N, C-alpha and C positions, 0 to 999 in steps of 0.2 A: 922273587918276593911274592908272597901270597897276599892277595888283596883282602882288606878287612871284610868282615861279615856283619850284615845288619839283621839277618834273619828274614828280610823281606823277599829276597829273590826266590827262595824255596817256596814260600807261600804264594808268591805271585805266579809262579809257573803252574802250580796246582790250580790256582784261580783261573789262569788263562785257559787251561784245559776245560774247566767247567763252563766258562763263559764264551768260549771261542765262537759259538754259533749264535750268540745273543743278538748280534746286529747283522741281519741278512738282507741283502738287496736283491730282488728278483731281476735277473739279467734281462728279461724280456720287456720290462716296463720302463727302462731308462730311455729318455729322449736321446736319439742318436746324435743330436747336435751337441750333447754334453760329453760324448765319448771321444777321447783323443785317440785311444787305441790300446792294443795289448802289447806289452813289452816285457822283456826279460830283465831282471835286476842284475846290474853289473857290480854294484857296490853299495853297501849300507855305510854311509859316511858318519851318520849319527842317528839319533832317534827320529828326527824329522827331515833328514836329507838323504836322498837316494839318487843313484845314477842308473840310467837305463840304456840298454843296447838299442841303437837306432833312433833314439829320440833326439830331435834337433835342438833341444834346449834343456837346461836343468829345471828342477821342479822345486816348488815351495808347497809343503803340505798344509792344506786348509784346516783351520780349527784347532791346531795343536802348536805348541812351542816347547819342545823338550829342552832340558838344561844343556848347557854347553859342556864339551868334554875335550881334553887333550886328545890329539889324533896321531901323534908320532909313535915311534916304536917303544917309547918309554911311558906311554899313556897310563898304563896300570900303576907303575911306580909313582908317577907324579900325582895321580889321583889319590893314592894311599897317603902320600906325604901331606897333601892339603887336608885330608880327612882327619889327621891327628890334631889339627887346630881349628876345625870347623865347629861353630860358625864364626869364630873370631876372624878367620881368614876372609869370610864373606863380608863381615862388618867393616873391615879395613878397606876393602875394595869399594864398598858402598859409600863410605865416608869421603872417598876421593872424587865422587861424582858431584859436580857442582850444583846441578838442579834438584837433586834429592829424589828423583824418580827411581824406582827399582832398577838395579843394574843386571846385565847379563854377563856371566863369567863362567869359567870352567869350574865344575863342581864334582865331588865324588859321585853324586847321584846321576850326573850326566854320563859318567862312564858306565855305571850300571845300566842305564837306559840304553846306551849304545849296545852293550852286550845282549840285553833282552831283545832289541830290534833285530840283531843278527840271528839270534836263536828263533825268534818268532817267524822269520822269513826263510828259515832253512827248508830246503826241498820245495820251495815255491817256484814252479816252472816259469810262470809269467804273471803279471798283474794287469788289471784293466785300469787305465788312468782316465779319470772323469773330472769334468769341470763342475763348478757350482751353478753357474748360470751363463748366459751369453753376453752379459754386460762387461764382465772383467775376466779375461782369460789369462793375463800375464801381469806380473808386478813390475815395478819400476826398474828392477834389475834384469828384466828379460826372462824371468823364470815362469814356467807354467804354474798356475794356482790350481791344485788338484786334490782329489781324494784317491786313495789306493784301494782298489777292490781286489782282494786276494782270494783265489778259489781254493776252498778246502772241502773235500768230500762232495764235490759237485755244487757247492754253495759259495756265494761271494760274501766275504766278510769285509766290512769297512775298517781298514787298519787305523784310520784317523780316530774313529770313535772308540775302538778297542784300546788305543793308547791312553785315552782319557779315562775310560772305565777301569783300567788296571792301574791308574794312578801314576802313569809316567809323564803325563802332561795335564795342565789345566785346559779348560775350554778356552781357546785363544781367539777372542773376537775383537781384537784391537783394530782390525780393518773391516769390521762389520760382522753381524751375525750370519751364520750359515743359512742360505736360502733354502736348502734342501733338508738339512739335518739338525736344525736348531734344537728341536725338542729332544732328539736322541742325544745330542751332546750335553744338554742340560741334565737329562736323566743319568747319563753316564758319570758326569761330574758329581752329582748328588750322591750317587752310589759310592763312588770312591771316597768322598768326604765322610759320609755316614759310617763307612767301614774302616776309616783311617788307613787307607791304602796309599802306598807310594809317597808322593809329595805331601799328602795330608796326614802323614804320620810323623810326629815331631821327633821320633827316634831316628828317622832317616836323615842323612847328611845332604840336605837339599836346600834350595832357597827358603828362607824363613818368613817371607813376606807375601805369600800368594794372595791373601785377602786384600792387601793394598793393590796388587796388580789387577785383581778382578774389578775393583772399583774404578780404576783408571781405564781399563779396557772397555768396561760396560758403558762408561760415559761416552767414549768415542763411538761405540756401536749405536748408542741412542742418537748421537749427532747425525750419523749416516741415515738412520731410519727417519729422522725428522726432515732431513733434506729431501729424501725421496717422497715423503708425504706432502710437503709444502711446495717444493720448488722444481721437482724433476720434470714437470711438464711446462715450465715457463721457458720461453724460447731463449732468453738471454742469460739464463743461469746454467752453469757448467760444472759438473763434478768431473774434474780432469783426471780422476783415478780410473774412470770407466773407459773401456775401449771406444775409440772413435771420437771422444768428446774434445780432445785437443785439436784434432783435425777439423771438427765442426767449429771450434772456437776461432780457427784461423780465418774463417769467412767473415768475422766481425771486426776486423781491424778498422779503427776510426769510430767505432760505436761503443756505447756504454754497456758493460757486461758485469756480471757477478760471477766470480770464480770461487769454487769450493774445493778445498784440498788440504794437504798437510805440507808443512815446510820441512824440507829435508836438510837444508843447510842455510846458515846465515853468514854471508860474506861481508865482514865489517872492518877489514884491515885498512880500507881506504874508501873514499867516496867516489861514485855513489855506492851506498850500501845496498846489498841485494838479499832479499828473502827469496830463496830458491825452492821451487816446487819441482821435484823429480817426477816426470810423467812416465817415461819409459826409457830404456837404455839409450843414452845419447840425446834425449829430448827433455828440455827443461822449460819451465815458465818462471818468470822473475817478477817480483814486486820491487820497485826501484825507489830508493830514498836518497835525494840529493842533500848536499851539505846544508842548504838553507832551510831544510825541513828536518834537521837532526832532532829537534825537540819532539817530533812524533815518535821517534825511536825511543827516546828517553822515557816517554809515557807509556810504552808498551811493556807488558810482562813477557819478555822473550822466552823465558823458561816455559811458561804456560802455553803460549801460542805455538811453540815448536812441538809440544807434546799432544796437541789436540787438532781437530779439524777447524779451519778458519774460513771466513768469507772475506773476499776482497772485491771492492767495487770501484769502477773507474773506466776511463776511456782506454780501450785496448790499442796498443801500438806494437811496433815490431822493430827490433834492433839486432843486427847481425844474425838474422834468420831465427831470432828467438822472440816469442810473444811476451809482452810485458804490460804491466800497469804501473804508472808513476804515482806514488803516494804523496799527495799534497796536504791531506787533512787526516786527522786521527780517525774520524768516523768511517773512513774507507775500509778499515780492517776491523773485524770483530769476531767473537765467538758466540755461538748459540747453544 
């Protein structure tokens, strides 16, 4: 079965050729502490997921979030089928999400992005994998948070930024703005939007609500920036998303602390109810609500606090080798 044509792919490949060298990083000026190493690509799983030979963990590409795609042997046919009823298919999936925030799902454009990523990396011998800063090198799933620098004709091209410039992804700052390339990402996104490329072209069968996503993500990015400006140097404040902060927090058992982070899971099938923050693979922090304080939970907008960064204040304790704060008053948890 031949996959449908949007006319975008042919244009984007020409555009890629013209813009290929538009984002160049001088190899000699990169801080060595930010370089993880040079690796050969084993597999392009989708537009923002790669596997590398010899790397001891998987990766999550910074600043981008390409659309999901079917990945089995029938991916092309499945993508074609949902394209016939797009965006009705997307709207149906979105309507089933209880909290109303934009959903991630397999899309026709996700498949196109996957094909582009494979083509873009053809004949790339190796890539240099770099971090954004030294504060956060891995996410809660144990994946390296990275940029991919691909060498073309002796120059390094930032794949992440090219992905945004060519309209295959928005600038994804849900977990904070890029420390190194914020300006470049913003310019790349503005270019793609202005020229109606990729996800910014309403004729393409992609997610239809990127403006909503940007509002949501930008608010989170501002939350992180505000924390860093106001509280990062206060001893008993902890951004547990950053490397080493959970370990530093463990030294404060029995003391009052303020924890800043995102709730990954709400366990409310039985008491005590747990608002769980995922720190890293196998390590969590809990906010505990006992039955006598159930009214606190009823007064919280769980949909909102689960989608943004929250502050939790209280005396730090430990239970079953897990750090926790017991919530006795509503004022102990808030958004800024």
